[in-house]
N, C-alpha and C positions, 0 to 999 in steps of 0.2 A: 486336676491333671488327667488328661485322657490317655487311656492305654491303647485305644484303637480296637478294631475288630480283629479277632483271631479266628482262623478257620475251624479250629477244633480244640476242645478243652485239653486234650492230651498234648497239644503243642505248647502249652504254657510252661516254659522251662527257662532262665538267664544263666545161674540156672542149674540134678544130682550128678555130679560128674564122677561117676565111677569109670568114665571112658577116657580119662587122661591122668597120668601123673606127670608133673612138671619136672621130676627128677631126671637127671641125665641118662641113667642106665635104662630107664623105662622108655624115654623118648626114642632111643634107638630101636627098641622093639616095636614102637608104634609105627615106624616107617613102613612096615609091611601093609598097613591099611591106608597109607597115602600113596597114590600112584602119580608121582611127578612126571610131567611131560616137558622135556627140554624144549625151550623156545628160543628164538632169536632175542637177544637182550635189547629189545627196543628201548628199554628204560635207561640204559647207560651206553653211550657211544663215546669211545675214547680214542685219541690219537696215540699211536704206539710210542711216540716220543714225549708224550705229556706225562711226566713222572708224578706230578701232583695229582692228576686224575687217577693214575694207577694206584697211588697210595690211598685215595679216597675209596675206590672200589674194594681194595684189600681190607680197609677198616670196616666197610659196610658188611663184609662177610664174616667178620668176627662175631660169634654168638653174643647177643645182648648188647651190642655196641651201637647199632644204627639208631637214628632218631625217627620217630613215627608221628604223623599227623592224623588225627581221628576226626572225621566229619560224619555227623548223624542227621538224618532226616526223619520226620514222622513222630510217632506216638511215644508215650513214656515207656512202653515195653521195649521199643528200639533203643531208647536212651539207656535203659537198664542194661541191655545187652552190650552196648558200647562201654558202659562203666565196667562191666565184668571183663571184657576183652582188654581194655586199657589197664585194668588191675593186674591181669596175668602178665601182660607185656612189661609193665613197670616193675613188677616183682621179679621178673627174670633178668632185669637190668636194662631194658630198652629205655631210651629217653623219649618221653612224650613231649610234644611241642605244639603250641598254637600257631606257630609260624610255618605255614605250608611250604614256603620257598626253601627253608633251611632243612626240611625233613627229607630223609632218604626214601621213605616209604609212606604212601597214603593208604589209610584204611577207611574205606567209604561204606557206611552202613545205610542202606537205602530204604525208601518207603514206596509202596506200590498203590497207595490209595487213590492218588490223583495224578493226572498227566503232568502238571507242572513240577511235582516233586521228582518224577522220573526224568523229566527233561533236565532238571538241575543236576541230577546224578550223572546223566550222560555228559553234560558239559564239564563236570569235574573229571570224568574219565579222560575226555579229550585234552583237558588242560594238563593233567598229570602226564600223559604221553608227550605232549608238547614240551614239558619241562624235564622229560626223561626221568620220571620218578618210578620207582617200583610201586606196584598196585596190588591191593587185596580188596576184593569186593565182598560185602556182607549184606544181610537184610532180606527184605521180602521180594525185591525185584529179581535178583538172580535165583532165589529159591523158587519163585513162582513161574519164572520163564528161563530155565537154565539153558535153553537153546537159542536165546536171543543173540543175534549176530554180533552185537557190539561188546559182548562180554566173553566171546570166544578167545582162547589162548591167554586168558587172564586168570589169576588165582581167585577162587571163590570159596567161601566158607558158609555152610548152611546155618539156618537159624537155630537148629538144635545141636550144632557142633561147635559152638563158640568156646567150649572148654579146650579146644585144640588150636586156638589161634596162634600160640607160640610156634607150634610145628609148621603151620601154614606160612607164617612170616619168615621163618628160617629158610624154608624151601624156596620161597619167592626171592629172597635176597641172594640165593645161589643162582638165580636165573631160571628156576623151574616154574611151571604153571601147575597149580594144585587145585583140584575140584573136589571138595569134601562135603558131601551131602549125607543124608541118612536120618533116621529117627531113633530117639531113645525109647526103649520099651521096658516095662516091668510087668511081670506076671502075664506076659503075652499081650499087654495093652500099651497103647501110647502113653508115654510119661511126659511130665511137664517140660523137660528139656535138660540143659546142663545144670550142674549142681548150684544150689543157692549158697553153697559154702565156698565158692571161689573167691580169690582176692578181687578187690574192686577199687577203682579210683572214682569217687563220686564227683559229678560235675558241680554239685553244691554239697559241701561236706556236712551240711546240717540236715539234708533230706535224703532218706533212703527210699529208693524205688524198688519194689518187690513184685515180680510177676508171679501171681498165685496159680495161674494156669496159662496154657497156650491154646490157640485154636478156638473153635466155637461149635455150636450145635446147629447153626443156621445155614441156609443156602440162599442168601440174598442175591438177587439176580444182577446187581450192579457191582458186587464186591470182588475185588481181585485178591484181597488179603487171604481169603480162604484157600486160594491156590498155594500160598506160601506157608501159612501157619497150620492149615489142615483141620482135622477133627479135634475135639476137646481132649486135652491132656492136662490133668491137675497134679500139682504137688501135694504131698501129704501134709496135713495140718501141723504135725510136730516139727517138720522141717521148716515150715514158714514161721511158726512161732519162735523157734530157736534163732533163726536169722534176725527176726525183729528184736528179740531180747538182746542179742549181741550188738545190733546196730545202736540201740539206745545206750548200751554200755560204752560204746566208742565215741559218744558225744552227739549223735543224731538227736534232733528234737522233733522231727516230723517224718512220718512214714506214709508213702503213697502205695496203696495196693493197685496193681494194674493188671490188665490182660485184655484180650479182644472182647471179653464179656465176663466181668466179675460175677454177675448174677448167676451164670451157668456153673460156677465153680463147684467141684466135688461131685457132680452128677455121675461122673464116670468111676468114682472110687467110693461111693456109698456115703457121702456126706453132703453138706451144702454150705452156702456162704454165711448164713447166720450162725451155724455151729462153729465155723471158723472164727467169726468175729467175736463171739463170746470168749473164745480162748485167747484171742489177741489182746482184748482190753485188759486182761489180767496182768499183762507185762508192760503196759504203757505207764511210764513214770509220771509223777506230778510235773506239770510245766511242759508237757509234750502233747502232741495231737496226732491223730490218724485220719487220713483221707481215703475214702473208698472211691475206686475208679468207676468207669462207665459200666452201666448195666442195661441190657435191653429189657423192654417191658415184660415179655412173657415170663422171665425167670425171677422177677421180683414180686409178681402178683400173688404168688402163694405164700410169700414171706412178709407181707406188709406189716402185720402186727409186730413181729419180732424186729423187723428192720426199723420201724419207728422207735422202738425202745433203744436200739443200738445208736441211732442217730441222735437220741436225747442224752446219750452217755456224755459226761463232762469232758472226756478226753478223745471224743470223736467229733470231727467236723459235722455240723448239721448241713451237709451239702451232698447232693447226688446228681450225677450226670445221666440223664435218661433220654436218649435220642428218639424223637417221634418220626423224623424224616419227611413225613407228609401227613396232613390231617385228612386226606381223602382215603376212605376204605378201599376204593377201587385201585388207587395207586399202590397202597400198601399190599394189596393182593398181588399186583403185578411185580412188586418188589420181593414177594415171598417173605414178608416180615412177621407173619404168624401172630398178629394182634390187630385190633381195630382201634380207631381213634377213641372210642369210649373207654377202652381198657386203659389207655394212656391218661385220659382225663380222670378216671377213677383213682389211679395211682397218685397223681398230682393233688387232687382234692383231699384224699385220705391223709397224705403226708403233711400237707399244709395245715390240716386240722390237728393232727396228733403231734407234730413237731413244730412248735411255735417259731416262726421266723425262718424256717428252712429255705435254703437257696437251691432251687432246682434248675439245672442247666439243661438245654436241649439242643438238638441239631435239626436242620431242615435241608433237604436237597431240592433245588429248584430246577425245573426243566427236564425231569425224567421223561423218557420217550412217550409214555402214555398219559402224561399229565395234561388235562384239558384246562381251559380257562376257569371252569367251575371248580375243578380240583385245586387249582392254584388259589382261588378265592377262599376255599375252606381252610387252607393253611394260613392265609392272611388273617382270617377271622379268629383262628385259634391263638395266634400270637397277640392279636389285639385284645383278646379276652384275658389271657393269663399274664401278659406283660413280663415275660421272663427277663431277669436281670442279666443272665448269661445266655446268649443265643449265638450258635455257630452256624453261619450261613454258607452253604456250599452250592455252587453251580454244578450241575450234573456234567460229568466227564465220562464218556464211554471208554471202558478199560478193555483191552484186547482179551479175548477168550471168555468173556462173561456173557451170559444170555442177553443182558440189556444192550450190549454192543451190537447185537444182531437185529435189534428192533429198529423200526423206522424212527430216525432222530428228529427232534424239533430243531428248527433253525438256530444257529448259534446266537444270533441277535435277540431271538425271543427268550432264550435261556438267560442271556445277560439282562434283558429288560426285567424279567421276573426277579432276578437276584437283586437288582438295583431297587426295585419297589419294596422288597422285604427289608433291605438294608436301611432304606429311608424310614420305614415304619419303626424299626428297632431304635433308630436314633431320635425318633419323635417323642419318646417318653423317658422319664427318669424314675428310678426306684429308691434313690438314696436321700432325697430331700428331707424326708420326715425324720431322718436320723441325726440331724444337726443338734448338737448338745448332748447326745447320748454318750454313755460311758461303756467301753468294752474292754474285756481282756483280749489281748492280741499277742500273737507269736511272730517275732521278727526273724525272717529267714533269708531275705533276698535284697538286692540293690535294684532300684528303679532303672529303666532303660536309659534315662537321661543322666543317671548317676548322681542325681541331686538329693535323693532321699533313700532311706531304707524302706523296704516293703514288708508289711505285716499283714496278717489275716486274723479276722475275728472268728468266733465260733461258727459263723455261717459262711466261712471262706470268702468273705468280701475283702477286697483289697483296701488297705489303709496305709497311707504314706506317713512316715514319722521322721523326725530329724535324723540326719546321718551322723550319729554319735557312736563311736566304736563300742562302747560298753553296752549298747542295746542289742547288738547282733546276737542271735541265738537265745534271746531272753523272752520270757512271757511277762508282759507288763500291762498296765491299764492306761488307756488313753481317753481323752474327751474329744469328740468329733467337732472340729472347728470349721470345716469346709467340705462341701459335697459336690461331686460332678457326676457325669453319666457313668463312668467306669470305676471310680474310686472315691475315697474320702481322705481327708487329712486329719491327723490326730495330734493333740497336745499331750505330751507324756505327763502322767500323774506321778511325780517323783516318789511319793510314799509307797507306790506299788513295787518299786525296785527291790525292796527287801522281802517281798512276799515269796518270790521264787528265786533261789540262788542261781547265779550264772553257772552253766554247765561246762565241763571240759569239752573243748572243741577240737575236732580233727582239722588239720591244716589242709587247705586246698591243694590237690594233687597228691596227697598222702595215700599210700596203699593201705587198705583196711580189709577186714573180712577173713583173716586167717582162723581156721577152725581146727580144733584138735582131732576131730574125727567126723566123718559123715554121719548124719542122722540116719540116712538111708543108704545101705550098701548094696542094694540088689537091682539097681537100674540096669536094664539090658539093652543092647542095640537090636536093630531089626532082625539080625540073624540069630537072636536068642543068646548072645554072648553077654556075660555079666561084666566084662570089661577088665578082668584081671590079667596080670602079666602071664604070658605063655610059659615063663620059666617056673611059675608056681605049679607044683605037682597036682594039687587038688583045687579046682576053682569052684566058686559058690554056685555056678550054674550047672556044674557037673558035666560040661561039654569037653573040657580039656582043650578048647580051641582059642582061648581068650588072649589074643595078642593085640587087641584094639588099644588097650591102655591098662595101667595098674590102678587099683583102688587106692584111695588116700590111706596113709598109715595113721596109727592112733597117736600121732604127734604132729606138731606144726611142721609143714614142709618148708625147709630152708631153701627158698628159691634162689636167693642171692648166692648161697654157697654153691648151688648147682651151676650158676652162671660162671663163678670164678673157677670152678673145676674145668669148665669148657675153655675159659681163657688160658688157664695153665696148660692144658693140652695143646691149645693152639700155639702158645709161646714156645713150648718144647719142640713142636714140629717145625716152627719157624727157625729156631736156633739150629736144629739139625740140618735143615735145608740150607741155611746161611753157611754153616760149617762145610757142607759138601761143596757148595759153590766156591768157597774160599780155597779149599784144598785143591779143587779142580784148576782154579786160576794159578795157584802156586806150581802145580804139576806142569801146566802148559808153559809157564814161563821158564821152568827148569828145562823142559824138553826143547823149547825154542832156543835157549842159550847154548844147547849142545849142537 
């Protein structure tokens, strides 16, 4: 069975918040840092005599009652952000729905890497307006281009402010437009972002996606993401490890580490990716695996020996995503990629020698403005030489505001031609045929796109299709390979292996998880130096006495649902009082009229 070609490994899918408390009394104080702008309620147009619609809009404004549709584009970092936002909204009482038509509000989390993704984002905005839905925009598009005309007068939440999504949604449902940007800082430096301790609704309850850092150290001339995610900001190791430990306790069997560049992790806080990895492997239970996300070549070169040891660890996938982008040193220089083709080859050769069977995925960009026919041929030759089993083929798109967009562009047809040639080359070879009859341990975590099989992965993160039997999901089992194709293999379950690893307790799809008793890190500050404590607290940890941005989490689990019902109670009381006043007024008028 063919899976088809995907554009990016991070698309394969079926943050320390001391800046918010989700409790009611703190939310009121937080309003001083949100500047709502009253706008015409384009999203709801009602006839004065339409009582049913009047009732619908009244219900929508009750805190925690509206239904919300969440749509996400782009990388696993974006998907993790959406899971955190969904978790906070669900924990507060909002209903999450996959049915966009029945939702009161659409939360659209965007990607700015390529033109098509932004075009889809724009189309969804237009569709939401047409359907008169409330809108909240998130992700890299509004963060990277906040003055874009098509997002004006709409609510926007920045990539480092996702811990305040409930506030933004509440204000939006009242008819206000909220624009909430800003950076998290700690000790005067950029911090990873919103807390890793926030509630979460995982898209796949078996897989935890953890962003270990945000931003990067590069200045790639074609990249728009840097405009949104900015410079490198890493989470502290203990916070990451604690979140991973808790995720496994909740029933997760697979953890993905993600960021714009995992290899650069820790360079801003005095540590590095391999030090983090050695701490993480200590908390991975038997029958579970860890996947390391994309790393650029410059930041793995100095850690090759240790990285090889980590990738050989029995509970870490022997898989690594290392984008080359072009095999031409001239093009790499114009891209400002800070490595040469020989560096990339050295990494691949070394890891293939030290980690037997390793699966290395890579990316190429075809049709970069300065790519000559000879440059293109060098990329072709590299792929033909290494025959990567996972290759992500990208036609170059000029992104507004990037240096590459100002370069003289190649004709669109030439870009398409080169992309087609590389796609045909990739389809011309197979890498799985020799594995027929092999026996692998595999971890079953997903359902195939045609819903005919369960999807498992072996140690090398190669896709293996197994029978769709309920008792296999979330299990590590052994299979014998009985069929091979370009993109996957099929496996026969070896029944005796079912007793080797017991079935783990699983979180149900849509369930809210991630409640932490206390933050591992209590000192994250916003860009104004504020620690994020409630202004009602006499002495704040930052010593400024100015902290009205939000309150730090208490040393107990926050009862978000209780906060919701408190709000509902208050709303009910106000409604009853208003009804009583109206009733008394009507009685008085009738009495006066009778006189």
